[in-house]
C-alpha positions in Angstrom: 0.0 -0.2 -0.2 1.0 3.6 -0.9 2.7 5.4 2.4 1.5 8.3 3.7 3.4 10.9 4.8 2.7 13.2 8.0 1.3 16.8 7.3 3.6 20.0 6.6 4.9 21.2 10.2 2.6 23.9 11.5 2.5 26.4 14.2 -0.2 27.4 16.5 -1.9 30.3 15.9 -3.3 30.5 19.9 -2.1 29.2 23.3 -2.1 29.4 27.1 -2.1 28.1 30.2 -5.8 27.2 31.8 -6.2 26.4 35.4 -7.9 23.4 36.2 -7.8 23.4 40.0 -5.9 21.8 42.5 -3.3 24.6 41.7 -2.4 22.4 38.2 -2.2 24.6 35.1 -2.2 22.9 31.6 -0.9 24.2 28.7 -2.8 24.4 25.2 -2.7 25.4 22.0 -4.6 25.5 18.8 -3.1 25.2 15.0 -4.8 24.7 11.5 -7.9 26.1 10.7 -9.6 28.4 13.0 -12.9 27.8 11.0 -12.2 24.2 11.0 -13.5 20.8 12.1 -12.9 20.7 15.8 -10.5 17.8 16.9 -8.2 17.0 20.3 -5.2 15.3 20.5 -4.6 13.2 24.1 -0.8 12.0 24.3 0.1 9.2 25.6 2.4 8.8 29.0 0.9 9.2 31.2 3.4 12.2 31.4 5.1 12.6 27.5 3.4 15.8 26.6 2.5 16.4 22.7 5.4 17.2 20.5 5.3 19.3 17.2 4.7 16.2 15.6 1.5 15.2 16.7 -0.1 18.7 14.7 0.8 17.2 11.6 -1.7 14.1 12.1 -4.5 16.4 10.5 -4.8 18.0 7.4 -4.3 22.0 8.8 -6.5 23.0 6.2 -9.9 20.8 7.6 -9.2 20.6 10.9 -9.2 22.9 14.2 -6.5 21.3 16.1 -6.6 21.1 19.8 -3.8 20.1 21.6 -2.6 20.2 25.3 -0.4 18.8 27.7 -1.9 16.9 30.4 -1.3 17.7 34.4 2.3 18.1 35.5 4.2 17.4 32.3 5.1 19.0 29.4 4.7 22.8 29.6 2.0 22.6 32.2 2.5 23.6 35.9 3.5 22.9 38.3 6.0 19.7 36.5 6.7 16.7 37.7 10.1 16.4 37.5 10.1 18.2 41.0 9.9 15.7 43.8 8.1 18.0 45.9 5.0 18.5 43.8 2.0 16.7 45.3 0.2 15.0 42.5 -2.8 13.6 44.4 -4.8 15.7 42.3 -3.5 13.6 38.8 -6.2 11.0 38.3 -7.7 10.1 35.3 -11.0 11.2 36.3 -9.6 15.1 36.8 -8.1 14.3 33.5 -11.5 13.9 32.0 -12.7 16.7 33.7 -10.1 18.9 32.3 -10.8 17.6 28.8 -14.3 18.9 29.1 -13.2 22.3 30.9 -10.7 22.9 27.8 -13.8 22.4 25.7 -15.5 25.1 27.1 -12.6 27.2 27.4 -12.6 26.9 23.7 -16.1 27.3 22.7 -15.9 23.7 21.0 -19.7 22.0 20.7 -18.6 18.6 19.7 -14.8 17.4 18.5 -12.8 14.5 18.0 -11.5 12.8 20.4 -8.0 11.1 19.0 -5.8 9.3 21.4 -2.7 7.1 21.4 -1.4 4.9 24.0 -2.5 5.9 27.5 -4.3 9.0 25.4 -6.3 6.1 24.4 -7.5 5.7 27.6 -8.1 8.4 28.3 -9.7 9.3 24.9 -12.2 6.3 26.0 -12.9 7.4 29.6 -13.6 11.0 28.1 -16.1 10.0 25.2 -17.9 7.6 27.7 -18.2 10.5 30.6 -19.2 12.7 27.6 -20.5 10.9 24.6 -22.8 14.0 23.6 -19.7 15.9 22.7 -17.7 13.7 20.5 -18.2 13.1 17.0 -16.0 10.7 16.0 -12.9 8.4 18.2 -9.4 7.7 16.7 -7.4 5.1 18.8 -4.0 3.7 18.4 -2.2 1.4 20.7 -5.2 1.0 22.6 -4.9 0.7 26.7 -7.7 -0.3 28.8 -6.1 -0.6 32.2 -7.4 -4.6 32.6 -5.9 -6.4 35.5 -3.1 -8.1 33.4 -1.6 -5.4 32.5 1.0 -3.9 34.6 2.3 -7.3 35.4 2.7 -7.9 31.3 4.9 -5.0 31.4 6.5 -5.0 35.1 6.6 -8.2 36.3 9.0 -11.5 35.3 7.1 -13.3 33.1 5.4 -10.9 30.3 7.1 -8.6 27.7 10.5 -9.6 29.6 10.3 -12.7 28.0 10.5 -10.6 24.5 13.6 -8.4 25.7 15.7 -10.6 28.5 18.6 -8.3 27.6 16.2 -5.1 27.8 14.5 -6.0 30.7 17.6 -7.2 32.5 19.0 -3.4 32.5 15.7 -2.5 34.0 15.6 -4.9 36.9 19.2 -4.8 37.5 18.2 -0.8 39.0 16.6 -2.7 42.3 18.2 -4.7 44.2 17.5 -8.5 44.8 15.5 -7.9 48.2 12.8 -5.4 46.8 12.2 -7.1 42.9 8.5 -8.6 44.6 7.3 -5.3 43.6 9.1 -3.2 40.9 6.3 -0.4 40.6 6.6 0.3 44.4 10.9 -0.4 44.4 10.7 2.2 41.1 8.4 4.6 43.2 10.7 5.3 46.2 13.2 6.0 44.2 11.3 8.1 41.4 10.1 10.3 44.9 13.5 10.4 46.5 14.7 14.1 46.7 18.2 13.5 45.3 18.8 13.6 41.6 21.1 11.0 42.2 18.9 8.5 42.9 16.1 9.9 40.9 17.1 10.6 37.7 19.0 7.4 36.9 15.7 5.3 37.8 13.6 8.1 35.6 16.5 7.0 32.3 16.1 3.5 33.4 12.2 3.3 33.6 12.1 5.1 30.0 14.5 3.4 28.4 12.4 0.2 29.2 9.5 1.5 27.7 11.2 2.8 25.1 13.0 -0.3 23.7 9.7 -2.1 24.1 7.8 0.1 21.9 8.3 -0.3 18.2 9.0 -3.1 16.2 12.2 -2.3 14.8 14.8 -0.1 17.2 14.9 3.7 16.6 18.1 5.8 15.9 19.1 6.1 19.6 18.4 9.6 21.1 19.5 11.5 24.1 16.7 11.4 26.7 15.9 14.8 28.3 16.1 13.9 31.9 13.2 16.7 33.2 11.0 14.6 30.8 12.1 11.8 31.5 11.4 12.0 35.4 7.7 13.0 34.3 7.0 10.5 32.2 8.3 7.5 34.9 6.8 9.4 38.0 3.4 9.3 36.4 3.2 6.3 34.8 4.0 4.7 38.2 1.4 6.4 40.0 -1.1 5.4 37.1 -0.3 2.1 36.4 0.4 1.1 40.3 -3.1 2.1 40.9 -5.1 0.8 38.3 -5.2 3.8 36.1 -7.9 5.1 38.7 -10.2 3.1 36.8 -12.5 0.2 38.0 -10.9 -3.0 36.8 -12.3 -3.7 32.9 -14.4 -0.3 33.5 -13.3 1.1 29.8 -15.2 -2.2 28.6 -18.0 -2.2 30.5 -18.7 1.4 29.4 -18.2 0.9 25.7 -22.2 0.8 24.7 -21.7 4.6 25.6 -20.1 4.4 22.8 -23.1 3.6 20.7 -23.3 5.5 17.5 -19.7 7.5 17.7 -18.2 6.3 14.8 -14.6 5.2 15.4 -11.3 4.1 14.3 -9.3 1.3 16.3 -5.4 0.7 14.9 -2.8 -1.6 16.7 0.3 -2.9 15.6 0.2 -6.6 15.6 4.0 -6.8 17.4 3.2 -4.1 19.6 4.3 -5.4 23.0 3.3 -2.3 25.8 -0.6 -2.5 24.4 -0.9 -6.4 22.5 -3.6 -6.4 20.3 -6.0 -8.5 22.1 -7.1 -5.2 23.4 -8.2 -3.5 20.6 -10.3 -6.5 19.5 -11.8 -6.5 22.7 -12.6 -2.6 22.6 -13.9 -3.4 18.7 -16.4 -6.2 19.6 -17.9 -4.2 22.6 -18.3 -1.3 20.0 -19.8 -2.2 17.1 -19.3 1.7 15.3 -15.3 0.8 15.7 -13.3 0.1 12.3 -10.7 -2.3 13.9 -6.9 -2.0 11.9 -4.4 -4.5 12.9 -1.1 -3.3 11.3 0.8 -6.4 10.6 4.7 -5.0 10.3 4.2 -2.3 13.7 4.7 -2.1 17.4 3.7 0.3 19.8 4.6 4.2 18.5 2.3 6.2 16.1 4.8 7.0 13.5 5.5 3.1 12.4 4.9 3.5 8.3 1.6 0.9 8.8 0.5 2.6 11.7 0.8 6.5 10.9 -1.0 5.2 7.5 -3.9 4.1 9.3 -4.2 7.2 11.4 -4.1 9.6 8.5 -6.7 7.9 6.7 -8.5 7.9 10.1 -8.2 11.8 9.9 -8.6 12.4 6.1 -12.0 10.2 6.4 -13.6 12.5 9.3 -12.5 15.8 8.1 -14.9 18.0 5.8 -14.5 18.7 2.6 -11.3 20.7 2.5 -12.4 23.0 -0.2 -14.6 24.4 2.1 -11.5 25.6 3.8 -8.6 28.0 2.4 -5.3 26.4 3.5 -3.2 28.2 5.9 
């Protein structure tokens, strides 16, 4: 099939900080066509933040593209890289409320919701809470926060069997007497006020996750320590608390999505969010269309996954002839 490329780079025409309560402010930005179809992008992690390439998943002539950094990461304040920051208000319910508050702040009536990895979790939780505000849903790398998910990623016998070398590096950061609960062991280190303890733990965490994220290893990149600490702290918090969802909640509440068209994209060899979750979601949501990409892992920009995502946003856009190219 013909390869598809991201849309050309685009800069925000509007941005700001939104007070969401609890001492937290979230950074938001809007790109594309001010008169276009609203779409909101929900990033992964938790704690990953948005990047300029995320803007490029949408036709800027057709969409009013809304992106924001979730609580305590990216450009939002305060930042989880600071060990004394209170993260107790950073919960799924509050993030859902933040999405809705941002919709109201921007004067959007209804919008398309796009989320990948943890962003798929938040997209489903938001859409189930506010189905009347959602025109379509696009999700990839589906994470349903099922009880079996955390042991798969962070205990012996799961994805560690596929990446024994990388798992050994992740495991060996923790002394043998603490290896019964890796999440708790890492949580202690990630909260340590000493950066000599906190930063190496965060880098060990994010390197383990990044190693398992693609079918083929990407070129090596230097990791920004501040971002790594935020990702590791927030992921550890969410995964250690069932993502603040009831067990099986997103599948149980899938009937609330009835009538909302959607596209589900998952790599066949996605080791972080294996395709069985995407399959279960598709079965529970008849209005969805499922694409399992045969030559992809977890990352959104692997060629087969990217093509399916761009096809989805192109399909749901209004006629671009109605809009002037910006």
